[in-house]
C-alpha positions in Angstrom: -23.7 4.0 -4.0 -23.7 3.7 -7.8 -20.0 3.4 -8.4 -18.3 0.4 -10.1 -14.7 -0.5 -10.7 -14.8 -1.7 -14.3 -11.1 -2.3 -14.7 -7.9 -2.5 -12.6 -4.3 -2.4 -13.9 -0.9 -2.6 -12.3 2.7 -1.8 -13.2 5.7 -3.3 -11.6 9.0 -2.0 -12.9 11.8 -4.1 -14.4 12.4 -7.7 -13.7 11.5 -9.4 -10.4 14.3 -9.5 -7.8 14.6 -12.6 -5.7 15.9 -12.7 -2.2 19.5 -13.5 -3.1 19.8 -10.4 -5.4 18.4 -7.6 -3.2 21.7 -6.3 -2.1 23.0 -6.4 -5.7 20.2 -3.8 -6.5 20.1 -1.8 -3.3 23.8 -2.1 -2.4 25.5 -3.4 0.7 25.9 -1.2 3.7 29.6 -0.4 4.1 30.2 -3.2 1.5 29.4 -5.8 4.1 26.7 -8.4 3.4 23.7 -8.1 5.7 23.6 -10.2 8.9 19.8 -9.9 9.1 18.4 -10.2 5.6 17.8 -13.9 5.8 16.0 -13.8 9.2 13.7 -10.9 8.1 12.8 -12.6 4.8 12.1 -15.8 6.6 9.5 -14.0 8.7 7.9 -11.8 6.0 7.9 -14.6 3.4 8.4 -12.2 0.5 10.2 -14.2 -2.3 10.2 -11.6 -5.1 9.7 -7.9 -5.5 10.3 -5.1 -8.0 12.6 -2.0 -8.0 12.6 1.0 -10.3 16.4 0.7 -10.3 18.7 -0.3 -13.2 20.8 -3.2 -11.8 23.8 -2.2 -13.8 24.0 1.5 -13.2 22.1 1.7 -10.0 20.1 4.6 -11.4 16.3 5.1 -11.1 14.5 3.8 -14.2 11.1 5.5 -13.3 9.9 8.3 -11.2 6.9 7.7 -8.9 4.7 9.7 -11.3 5.8 7.5 -14.2 5.0 4.3 -12.3 1.4 5.6 -11.7 1.0 6.9 -15.2 2.0 3.6 -16.7 -0.6 1.8 -14.6 -3.2 4.2 -15.8 -2.2 3.6 -19.4 -2.8 -0.1 -18.9 -6.4 0.3 -18.0 -8.9 -1.1 -20.6 -12.4 -0.5 -19.1 -13.9 -0.6 -22.6 -12.9 -0.9 -26.2 -11.2 2.2 -27.5 -10.4 3.6 -24.1 -8.0 6.5 -24.0 -6.6 8.5 -21.1 -8.0 11.5 -22.8 -11.5 10.3 -21.6 -10.5 10.6 -17.9 -12.7 13.2 -16.1 -11.2 12.9 -12.6 -7.8 11.6 -11.5 -7.1 10.9 -7.8 -3.6 9.8 -6.9 -2.3 8.5 -3.6 1.3 7.8 -2.5 3.6 8.0 0.5 6.7 8.6 -1.6 6.0 11.5 -4.0 8.9 12.6 -6.2 8.8 16.1 -4.7 7.3 18.2 -1.9 5.4 20.4 -4.4 3.5 20.2 -6.7 1.1 17.5 -5.7 1.7 14.0 -6.9 -1.6 13.8 -8.8 -0.6 16.8 -10.9 2.7 15.1 -11.8 0.9 12.0 -12.9 -1.5 14.1 -15.0 1.6 15.7 -16.5 3.1 12.3 -17.4 -0.2 11.3 -19.1 -0.3 14.6 -21.0 -4.1 14.2 -21.1 -6.7 17.0 -21.5 -7.8 19.1 -18.5 -9.6 17.1 -15.8 -10.2 17.3 -12.0 -7.0 16.1 -10.2 -6.5 15.5 -6.5 -3.5 14.2 -4.5 -4.0 12.2 -1.3 -1.1 11.9 1.0 -0.3 9.6 4.0 1.1 6.1 3.9 -0.8 3.0 2.9 -4.2 4.7 3.2 -3.3 7.3 0.6 -4.2 4.8 -2.2 -7.6 3.8 -0.8 -8.3 7.4 0.1 -7.8 8.3 -3.6 -10.2 5.4 -4.5 -12.9 6.7 -2.1 -12.6 10.2 -3.6 -13.0 8.8 -7.1 -16.0 6.7 -6.1 -17.8 9.5 -4.3 -17.2 11.8 -7.3 -18.8 9.3 -9.6 -21.6 8.4 -7.3 -22.5 12.0 -6.8 -22.7 12.5 -10.5 -20.0 15.2 -10.5 -18.0 13.2 -13.1 -19.1 10.3 -15.3 -15.8 8.4 -14.6 -12.7 8.7 -12.4 -9.4 7.0 -12.2 -7.7 6.3 -8.8 -4.1 5.3 -8.3 -1.8 4.1 -5.6 2.0 4.1 -6.3 5.2 3.8 -4.4 8.9 4.4 -5.1 10.1 3.0 -1.8 13.5 2.0 -3.2 14.7 5.6 -3.0 14.5 5.3 0.8 16.4 1.9 0.8 19.7 2.8 -0.8 22.7 1.4 1.1 24.4 4.8 1.5 21.6 6.0 3.8 22.2 3.3 6.4 24.7 2.3 9.0 25.7 -1.3 9.5 23.6 -3.3 12.0 25.6 -4.3 15.1 26.0 -8.0 15.9 24.1 -7.5 19.1 21.1 -5.9 17.4 21.1 -8.6 14.7 21.0 -11.2 17.4 17.9 -9.7 18.9 15.9 -10.6 15.7 15.7 -14.2 16.6 13.9 -13.6 19.9 12.1 -10.3 18.9 11.1 -10.5 15.2 9.1 -7.3 15.5 12.3 -5.2 15.5 12.5 -6.0 11.8 10.1 -3.1 11.2 12.7 -0.6 12.3 14.5 1.6 9.8 17.5 -0.7 9.6 15.4 -3.6 8.4 12.5 -2.1 6.4 14.8 -2.2 3.3 14.1 -5.9 3.2 10.3 -5.4 3.1 9.4 -2.4 0.9 9.5 -2.2 -2.9 8.1 -0.3 -5.9 4.9 -0.6 -7.9 1.7 1.1 -9.0 -1.9 0.3 -9.5 -4.9 2.0 -11.0 -8.7 1.5 -11.0 -11.3 2.9 -13.4 -14.5 3.9 -11.7 -17.8 4.4 -13.6 -21.5 4.8 -12.9 -22.4 1.9 -15.2 -21.3 -1.6 -16.2 -20.8 -2.9 -19.7 -23.0 -6.0 -20.5 -21.0 -9.2 -20.3 -18.0 -7.6 -18.5 -16.9 -8.2 -15.0 -17.1 -5.3 -12.6 -16.8 -4.6 -8.9 -19.6 -2.6 -7.2 -18.2 -0.5 -4.4 -20.7 -1.0 -1.6 -18.8 1.2 0.9 -15.3 2.3 2.0 -14.7 3.0 5.6 -11.6 4.9 6.9 -11.0 5.4 10.6 -8.1 7.3 12.2 -7.1 6.7 15.9 -4.5 9.6 15.9 -6.6 11.2 18.6 -5.7 8.3 20.9 -2.3 7.0 19.8 1.0 8.6 19.1 3.0 8.5 15.8 4.4 5.1 14.9 5.7 5.2 11.3 7.2 8.4 9.9 9.7 9.9 7.5 11.1 13.5 7.2 11.1 13.9 11.0 12.5 12.6 14.3 10.5 11.2 17.2 11.1 12.8 20.5 11.2 11.0 23.9 7.8 12.3 24.8 6.2 10.8 21.6 6.0 14.1 19.7 7.4 14.6 16.2 9.8 17.3 15.0 9.7 17.9 11.3 12.8 18.1 9.1 12.4 21.9 8.7 12.7 22.5 12.4 15.8 20.3 12.9 18.9 22.3 13.8 20.9 21.0 10.8 20.2 18.9 7.7 20.1 15.2 8.6 19.8 12.5 5.9 18.7 10.1 8.7 15.5 12.1 9.3 14.3 11.0 5.8 14.6 7.3 6.4 11.3 5.5 6.9 11.2 4.6 10.6 8.8 2.8 12.9 8.4 2.7 16.7 8.4 -1.1 16.8 7.3 -1.4 20.4 4.3 0.7 19.7 3.6 -1.1 16.5 3.7 -4.5 18.1 1.5 -3.4 21.0 -1.2 -1.6 19.0 -1.5 -2.7 15.3 -3.6 -5.9 15.6 -5.9 -4.4 18.2 -6.4 -1.3 16.1 -7.2 -3.4 12.9 -9.6 -5.7 14.7 -10.9 -4.5 18.0 -11.0 -0.8 17.3 -12.0 -0.9 13.6 -13.4 -4.2 12.4 -15.9 -4.4 15.3 -17.3 -1.0 14.3 -17.5 -1.9 10.7 -19.2 -5.2 11.4 -21.8 -3.4 13.6 -22.4 -0.6 11.2 -22.9 -2.8 8.1 -24.3 -5.9 9.9 -21.6 -8.1 8.4 -21.0 -11.7 9.1 -18.0 -13.8 8.0 -20.2 -16.1 6.1 -21.1 -13.3 3.7 -17.4 -12.8 2.6 -16.2 -14.9 -0.3 -12.7 -13.2 -0.5 -10.7 -11.5 2.2 -7.9 -9.3 0.9 -5.7 -8.1 3.8 -2.9 -5.8 3.2 -0.3 -6.7 5.8 3.3 -5.7 5.5 4.7 -9.0 6.5 3.5 -12.6 6.9 4.6 -12.1 10.5 1.1 -10.5 11.1 -1.0 -13.1 9.3 -1.6 -15.6 12.1 -2.1 -12.9 14.8 -4.6 -11.2 12.6 -6.5 -14.4 11.9 -6.6 -15.4 15.5 -7.7 -12.0 16.7 -10.5 -11.9 14.1 -11.6 -15.3 15.5 -11.7 -13.9 19.1 -14.3 -11.3 18.0 -16.4 -13.9 16.2 -15.4 -12.8 12.7 -13.2 -15.7 11.6 -12.7 -16.1 7.9 -11.1 -19.4 6.8 -7.7 -18.8 5.4 -8.6 -20.5 2.1 -10.7 -17.4 1.5 -7.8 -15.1 2.1 -6.0 -13.7 -1.0 -2.6 -12.1 -0.9 0.3 -11.8 -3.4 2.8 -10.3 -0.9 5.2 -13.2 -1.6 5.5 -12.5 -5.3 4.7 -8.8 -5.7 6.2 -7.5 -2.4 4.9 -4.8 0.0 4.2 -1.8 -2.2 2.4 0.3 0.4 -0.5 2.4 -1.0 -0.3 0.4 -4.3 -0.7 -3.0 -2.6 -4.5 -3.2 -2.5 -4.6 -2.3 -6.2 -2.0 -4.9 -7.1 -3.9 -7.5 -5.1 -7.2 -6.6 -6.6 -5.8 -6.5 -10.1 -4.5 -10.1 -9.9 -7.7 -11.4 -8.4 -9.9 -9.4 -10.8 -8.1 -10.9 -13.9 -7.7 -14.4 -12.4 -10.9 -16.0 -13.6 -11.7 -17.0 -10.0 -14.4 -14.4 -9.3 -18.1 -15.3 -9.6 -21.1 -13.0 -9.9 -22.4 -12.2 -6.4 -19.0 -12.8 -4.7 -18.4 -10.4 -1.8 -14.8 -9.1 -1.4 -13.7 -7.5 1.9 -10.5 -5.5 1.7 -8.5 -4.4 4.7 -5.8 -1.7 4.6 -4.1 -0.7 7.8 -1.6 2.2 8.2 0.7 2.4 11.2 1.6 6.0 10.6 -0.6 7.2 13.5 -2.9 4.1 13.3 -5.6 4.4 10.7 -7.5 1.5 9.1 -9.6 1.2 6.0 -12.1 -1.5 5.1 -13.8 -1.8 1.7 -16.7 -4.1 0.6 -16.9 -4.9 -3.1 -19.5 -7.1 -4.9 -18.8 -8.9 -8.1 -21.4 -8.0 -10.8 
């Protein structure tokens, strides 16, 4: 596949927010300090994150479309680059600013660039990598000479204190013995944050400039086998089915919170990432861990790091942790934007060498989908 990422950019709004100041930005539920924040942050190991919120007024400083557009403007794939040169724009997010029009069209509107092909990819974490695959295939097929893909999230709009009820002392006490419940709606506000990333994809590479050849992108869904785990704009019924917000008997703000079935998540996520997906990818592409110079796993919390490492070892695909790269601790969990924000930091770090192979892993717990991508440094 002749498609190359020739530049990557990211945009993180406002100043970084450390662990002690999260509630100053998001607010305290019922004006009571959280009983659980410290325990959850100890497990996820996020030290700083970014919010598109003015700390003084509490108002949004950017829309999701503005976050993505700013990341696109920061791309510099070649001298004299202008957003007017973009021929295809593919934008993914799980938190669009509106139900309609599509998120990609709103990003295009913010850029105010000339007519081009625009596509919006929806979903959760995989929406960003799905946009990149669309962009890469468009370029590889010769339909357009270039394409820009984005992943962006405005998660803070789901995390405002007024949307939540206080956590009971009994439920807070459960966290010590069952850390996985921190992925439920009450606790996700300590994990998710805002940000955007963009990648410029071209059929050619400029001499003397670093680029990443996209060898392949594999996306696999297991929705045919597993029920819904992470969702918003719906309620989950006792039989595992989902009822969307338009079918609820009355408007319920709680239906729009981001929620996870934590028992299902804990039982299935690692086996889906490794046993169901990685084994297939390894067999299809004849991969061995010795071929991989860098492993970029998007995990929502450091809680999953060791179980992921150990399960990969069990299938004979152990990658030493010194070859793992993550900036979760300093950039936060930005969902569909995370893989762009990780790649941007590594791409501009000076640590890449021609010939390096980069394996990226992006899971989505929505109804259990996983993406793997192999990049080669050229």
